[in-house]
C-alpha positions as CSV (number, residue, x, y, z in Angstrom):
1,M,82.8,89.9,172.4
2,R,85.2,92.5,173.9
3,L,88.3,92.1,171.8
4,F,91.8,93.5,171.5
5,V,95.1,92.6,169.8
6,A,98.4,92.5,171.8
7,L,102.0,91.4,171.8
8,P,102.2,88.5,174.3
9,F,104.9,88.3,177.0
10,P,106.3,84.9,178.1
11,A,105.1,83.8,181.6
12,A,108.6,84.1,183.1
13,V,108.8,87.8,182.0
14,Q,105.2,88.5,183.3
15,N,106.2,87.0,186.7
16,Q,109.5,89.1,186.8
17,I,107.5,92.3,186.1
18,G,104.9,91.2,188.7
19,T,107.6,90.7,191.3
20,Y,108.9,94.2,190.5
21,C,105.4,95.7,190.9
22,G,105.3,94.1,194.4
23,S,108.5,96.0,195.3
24,I,106.9,99.4,194.5
25,E,103.3,98.6,195.7
26,T,103.7,100.5,199.0
27,A,104.8,103.7,197.3
28,F,101.6,103.8,195.2
29,R,99.2,102.9,198.0
30,P,97.8,106.6,198.3
31,A,96.7,106.3,194.6
32,R,94.6,103.2,195.4
33,P,96.0,101.3,192.4
34,S,94.5,98.4,190.7
35,W,97.5,96.3,189.7
36,V,97.5,94.3,186.5
37,P,97.9,90.6,187.4
38,P,101.1,89.2,185.9
39,Q,99.2,86.7,183.6
40,N,97.5,89.7,182.0
41,M,100.6,91.7,181.1
42,H,101.1,92.4,177.4
43,L,101.5,95.3,175.0
44,T,98.2,96.3,173.5
45,L,98.3,97.1,169.8
46,H,94.6,98.0,169.4
47,F,91.4,97.7,171.5
48,F,88.3,96.9,169.3
49,G,85.7,97.0,172.0
50,E,82.5,94.9,171.6
51,L,82.1,93.0,168.4
52,E,79.4,90.5,167.4
53,V,80.6,86.9,166.7
54,E,80.3,87.4,162.9
55,K,82.5,90.5,163.0
56,A,85.0,88.7,165.2
57,K,85.3,86.0,162.6
58,E,85.8,88.6,159.9
59,L,88.4,90.3,162.2
60,E,90.3,87.0,162.4
61,N,90.5,86.7,158.6
62,L,91.6,90.3,158.1
63,L,94.3,90.0,160.8
64,S,95.6,86.8,159.1
65,D,96.2,88.9,156.0
66,A,98.1,91.6,158.0
67,V,100.8,89.3,159.4
68,N,103.1,89.8,156.4
69,L,103.4,93.5,157.2
70,C,105.8,93.0,160.2
71,P,108.7,90.8,161.1
72,P,109.3,89.5,164.6
73,L,110.1,92.2,167.1
74,R,112.8,93.0,169.6
75,I,111.4,94.7,172.7
76,T,113.5,96.3,175.4
77,T,111.8,97.6,178.5
78,E,112.8,101.0,179.8
79,G,111.7,103.2,182.8
80,L,108.5,103.8,184.7
81,S,106.1,106.6,183.6
82,V,102.5,107.6,183.9
83,L,99.6,108.6,181.6
84,P,98.2,111.0,180.8
85,A,100.7,113.3,182.6
86,M,102.7,113.4,185.8
87,N,100.4,116.1,187.4
88,R,97.3,113.9,186.8
89,P,98.5,110.3,186.7
90,R,95.9,107.6,186.0
91,V,98.0,104.8,184.5
92,L,101.4,103.6,185.7
93,Y,103.3,101.9,183.0
94,L,106.7,100.5,181.9
95,A,107.9,102.1,178.8
96,A,109.3,99.9,175.9
97,R,111.4,100.4,172.9
98,I,110.4,98.1,169.9
99,E,112.6,97.4,166.9
100,P,112.0,97.4,164.0
101,S,109.6,100.3,164.6
102,E,108.6,101.2,161.0
103,P,107.0,97.8,160.1
104,L,105.2,97.8,163.5
105,T,103.8,101.2,162.8
106,I,102.6,99.9,159.4
107,L,100.9,96.9,161.1
108,I,99.2,99.1,163.7
109,D,97.9,101.4,161.0
110,R,96.5,98.4,159.1
111,I,94.9,97.1,162.4
112,R,93.3,100.5,162.8
113,E,92.0,100.4,159.2
114,I,90.5,97.0,159.9
115,A,88.8,98.4,163.1
116,A,87.3,101.2,161.0
117,Q,86.2,98.8,158.3
118,L,84.4,96.6,160.9
119,G,82.8,99.6,162.7
120,A,84.9,98.9,165.8
121,Q,86.6,101.4,168.1
122,T,89.4,103.3,166.5
123,D,92.1,105.6,167.9
124,A,93.7,108.5,166.0
125,R,96.3,109.2,168.7
126,P,99.9,108.1,167.9
127,W,100.5,104.6,169.3
128,K,102.8,104.5,172.3
129,A,104.6,101.3,173.4
130,H,103.8,100.8,177.1
131,L,103.1,98.0,179.4
132,T,100.3,98.9,181.9
133,L,101.3,98.0,185.5
134,A,98.4,99.6,187.4
135,R,95.4,101.9,187.0
136,L,95.4,104.6,189.6
137,K,92.0,105.4,191.2
138,L,93.4,108.7,192.6
139,P,95.7,111.1,190.8
140,Y,98.8,110.4,192.8
141,A,102.3,109.2,192.0
142,P,105.5,109.3,194.0
143,N,108.7,110.7,192.6
144,L,109.4,107.9,190.1
145,S,113.2,108.4,190.2
146,S,113.2,107.6,193.9
147,L,111.8,104.1,193.3
148,P,113.8,100.9,192.6
149,K,114.6,100.8,188.9
150,P,112.5,98.3,186.9
151,P,114.2,95.3,185.4
152,M,115.6,95.9,181.9
153,L,114.2,93.1,179.8
154,R,115.0,92.1,176.3
155,L,112.4,90.1,174.5
156,Y,112.0,88.6,171.0
157,I,108.3,88.5,170.0
158,D,107.3,86.5,167.0
159,S,103.6,86.8,167.1
160,F,100.6,88.9,168.1
161,E,97.3,87.6,169.6
162,L,93.7,88.4,169.3
163,L,92.3,88.3,172.8
164,Q,88.9,88.4,174.4
165,S,88.5,90.4,177.6
166,T,85.7,89.3,179.9
167,L,85.0,91.6,182.7
168,S,84.3,90.1,186.1
169,P,84.1,91.3,189.7
170,V,87.7,90.3,190.3
171,G,89.0,92.0,187.1
172,A,89.4,91.3,183.4
173,I,89.9,87.7,182.3
174,Y,91.8,87.4,179.0
175,S,91.2,84.4,176.6
176,K,93.4,83.9,173.5
177,I,91.2,83.5,170.4
178,K,94.0,83.2,167.9
179,R,97.8,83.6,167.6
180,F,99.2,85.2,164.5
181,A,102.8,84.5,163.6
182,L,104.7,87.5,162.3
183,Y,106.5,86.8,159.0
184,T,110.1,85.7,159.0
185,D,112.4,87.0,156.1
186,T,114.5,83.9,155.4
187,S,116.8,86.0,153.2
188,T,118.4,87.6,156.3
189,L,119.0,84.3,158.1
């Protein structure tokens, strides 16, 4: 099973971002982009890669124990950017600011520890909040400041999801395995 953990976006937000992508599609045509379908838009917390079914069950249990590390999150989308760098773009993304950031960092660190514990893929690079819009087959990007501004969205996310990615000729198909509710501190309500 090809698995990852992500912060889900509501369908209305996914569609709004998808509409925006349609408005900038022509500008990226020279890069031969592969656009992310709106229903697949999310913020990845960690990609585990291929895991056997037994390890996937263990992963579910370990993730259940990690939910108390982070409260619900406020996400604000920001501007467009590319990875790894403007002079060799391969991924077009929408930047995001997430609050509170410290508990999220603790959660991501724990998820990375879980990945190492299970012998799954790990990543030592600092985590960067970004919503992938397209993968660019050729290293080309127009002047991003000349494009229409992306919608500034504010979201409240109260869970993360364990998802399975099944590769197909038409692209990845994501299936939710389990939703994990982030803890709510009732003392601040």
